C-alpha positions in Angstrom: -2.1 16.8 4.2 -0.1 13.5 4.3 -3.1 11.5 3.3 -3.7 13.8 0.2 -0.1 13.4 -0.9 -0.1 9.6 -0.2 -3.3 9.2 -2.3 -1.7 11.1 -5.1 1.4 8.9 -5.0 -0.6 5.6 -4.7 -2.9 6.7 -7.6 0.1 7.5 -9.8 -0.7 11.2 -10.0 2.8 11.8 -8.5 5.2 9.5 -10.2 8.5 8.0 -9.2 11.3 10.6 -9.3 8.9 13.5 -9.2 10.3 16.5 -7.2 8.0 17.6 -4.4 8.7 21.3 -3.5 7.4 22.4 -0.1 6.8 26.0 -1.1 4.9 25.0 -4.3 2.7 22.4 -2.5 1.9 24.8 0.3 0.8 27.5 -2.2 -1.2 25.0 -4.2 -3.0 23.8 -1.0 -3.4 27.2 0.6 -1.3 26.1 3.6 1.8 27.2 5.4 5.0 25.2 4.8 5.0 23.6 8.3 2.2 21.1 7.6 3.7 20.3 4.2 7.1 19.7 5.8 5.5 17.4 8.5 3.6 15.5 5.8 6.7 14.9 3.8 8.6 13.7 6.8 5.8 11.2 7.5 5.8 9.9 3.9 9.6 9.6 4.1 9.2 7.3 7.2 6.6 5.3 5.3 9.0 4.9 2.4 6.9 6.8 -0.2 9.3 9.7 -0.7 13.0 10.1 -0.3 14.9 13.2 0.8 18.3 14.1 -0.5 20.5 16.8 1.1 20.8 20.0 -1.0 18.4 18.5 -3.6 15.0 18.1 -2.0 12.3 15.5 -1.7 11.3 13.1 -4.4 8.6 10.5 -4.9 10.3 7.1 -4.2 10.7 4.6 -7.0 9.8 1.0 -6.5 12.8 -1.2 -7.3 12.9 -5.0 -7.3 14.6 -5.0 -3.9 11.9 -2.8 -2.5 9.1 -5.1 -3.7 11.0 -8.1 -2.3 11.5 -6.5 1.1 7.9 -5.2 1.3 6.4 -8.6 0.4 8.7 -10.5 2.8 7.9 -8.2 5.6 4.2 -8.2 4.8 4.2 -12.0 4.8 5.7 -12.0 8.3 3.3 -9.4 9.7 0.3 -11.0 8.2 1.3 -14.4 9.6 1.5 -12.9 13.1 -1.8 -11.1 12.5 -3.7 -14.3 11.7 -2.0 -16.1 14.6 -3.1 -13.5 17.1 -6.6 -13.1 15.6 -7.2 -16.8 15.9 -6.0 -16.7 19.5 -7.8 -13.6 20.7 -10.5 -12.4 18.3 -14.2 -13.1 18.8 -16.7 -14.3 16.3 -18.3 -10.9 16.3 -14.9 -9.4 15.2 -14.8 -12.0 12.4 -18.2 -10.8 11.4 -16.6 -7.4 10.8 -14.3 -9.0 8.3 -17.2 -10.7 6.6 -19.0 -7.4 6.2 -16.0 -5.9 4.4 -15.9 -8.9 2.1 -19.7 -8.3 1.5 -18.9 -4.7 0.5 -16.4 -6.1 -2.0 -19.1 -8.3 -3.5 -21.5 -5.3 -3.7 -18.8 -3.2 -5.4 -18.1 -5.9 -7.9 -21.7 -6.1 -8.8 -21.5 -2.4 -9.7 -18.7 -0.7 -11.4 -15.5 0.1 -9.5 -12.1 1.6 -10.0 -8.9 -0.1 -9.2 -8.2 2.5 -6.5 -11.6 1.7 -4.9 -10.8 -2.0 -5.0 -7.4 -1.3 -3.4 -9.0 0.7 -0.6 -11.4 -2.1 0.2 -8.6 -4.6 0.3 -6.7 -2.3 2.7 -9.8 -1.9 4.9 -9.9 -5.7 5.3 -6.3 -5.8 6.4 -6.7 -2.8 8.7 -9.4 -4.7 10.5 -7.4 -7.9 10.6 -4.5 -6.2 12.3 -6.9 -4.4 14.7 -8.7 -7.5 15.8 -5.3 -9.2 16.4 -5.1 -6.9 19.5 -1.3 -6.7 19.0 -0.5 -3.1 19.4 3.1 -3.2 18.1 2.0 -5.3 15.1 -0.6 -2.6 14.3 2.1 0.1 14.5 4.3 -2.0 12.1 1.4 -2.4 9.7 0.7 1.4 9.8 4.3 2.1 8.9 4.2 -0.3 5.9 0.6 0.4 4.8 1.4 3.1 2.3 4.0 1.0 0.4 1.7 -2.0 0.5 -1.2 0.1 -1.0 1.1 1.2 -3.8 2.0 -2.5 -4.6 -1.7 -3.6 -4.4 -2.8 -0.9 -6.7 0.0 -1.8 -9.1 -1.2 -5.4 -9.0 -4.8 -4.4 -9.6 -3.8 -2.2 -12.5 -1.8 -4.9 -14.2 -4.5 -7.5 -13.6 -7.8 -5.5 -13.5 -9.9 -8.7 -13.3 -8.0 -10.0 -10.3 -10.2 -8.3 -7.7 -13.3 -9.7 -9.4 -12.0 -13.2 -9.9 -9.7 -13.8 -6.9 -9.9 -11.0 -4.4 -13.2 -11.9 -2.8 -12.4 -15.6 -2.7 -9.1 -15.0 -1.1 -10.5 -12.8 1.7 -13.4 -15.3 2.2 -10.8 -18.1 2.7 -9.0 -16.0 5.3 -12.1 -15.4 7.3 -13.1 -19.1 7.1 -9.7 -20.2 8.4 -10.0 -17.6 11.2 -13.4 -18.9 12.2 -12.1 -22.5 12.2 -9.2 -21.3 14.3 -7.0 -23.2 11.8 -3.5 -21.5 12.0 -1.9 -23.8 9.4 -4.6 -23.3 6.9 -4.6 -19.5 7.4 -0.8 -19.5 6.9 -1.1 -21.4 3.6 -3.8 -19.1 2.3 -1.7 -16.0 3.1 1.4 -17.5 1.5 -0.3 -18.5 -1.7 -2.0 -15.1 -2.1 1.2 -13.1 -1.5 3.3 -15.3 -3.8 0.8 -14.8 -6.6 0.6 -11.1 -6.1 4.4 -10.8 -5.9 4.9 -12.4 -9.2 2.6 -9.8 -10.8 4.3 -6.9 -9.1 7.8 -8.0 -10.1 7.2 -6.9 -13.6 5.9 -3.5 -12.4 8.9 -3.1 -10.1 11.2 -3.7 -13.0 9.4 -1.1 -15.1 9.5 1.4 -12.2 13.2 0.8 -11.6 13.9 1.6 -15.3 11.8 4.7 -15.1 13.7 5.9 -12.0 17.0 5.3 -13.8 15.7 7.5 -16.7 14.6 10.2 -14.2 18.1 10.3 -12.7 19.4 11.5 -16.1 16.6 14.0 -16.8 15.4 17.2 -15.2 12.9 16.5 -12.3 9.2 17.0 -13.0 8.3 18.8 -9.8 4.8 19.6 -8.5 5.3 23.2 -9.6 9.0 23.5 -10.4 11.4 21.7 -12.6 14.5 23.6 -11.7 16.4 20.8 -9.9 17.5 17.6 -11.4 16.3 14.4 -9.9 18.9 12.6 -7.8 
């Protein structure tokens, strides 16, 4: 349930400020309200929805401050991930990363959607955190992953050629630095990539912030109900 709602938010099917009504979602999915309530609580922890007392739950907007916090935290987490992967991962585990990059190349040679490109990107980073063997770091990444996926998809949508032109090369560089056990070079690659991505997402965050401000003054567009105003 949570993954279905998360995908709908990441793909833009549920937009910032949209009212998510437990009863309506449960009826649409043919479920009881319990699983829906649990899913919304999880998405709230992940920062994808916000809950307001006496008003309900709404899809979270992506303000400039949000983008800054997510990118700064992701940079810190990713730096630790490459540190631990270099110290603890095996060449066979680096092979796993290379296989994901090979899948990116295969996808580029065919047609792909920006959502598919985003998912491959996330699979690479899922594997990177896993081979770091740092359990608390993996938990921190899991909590941030949904918000990162939203920003990556935003980046890909604004720059649709980026995955083809830069995505594969960036991930190849990361794997090369890991194989060479070169921490300084790995840090530099991560910093350059995140700085470039952040610059693109800034514009989207500004647009999302403006949309959220408009939503505050208009009736909410709920999943199946528009009776309550957005907060």
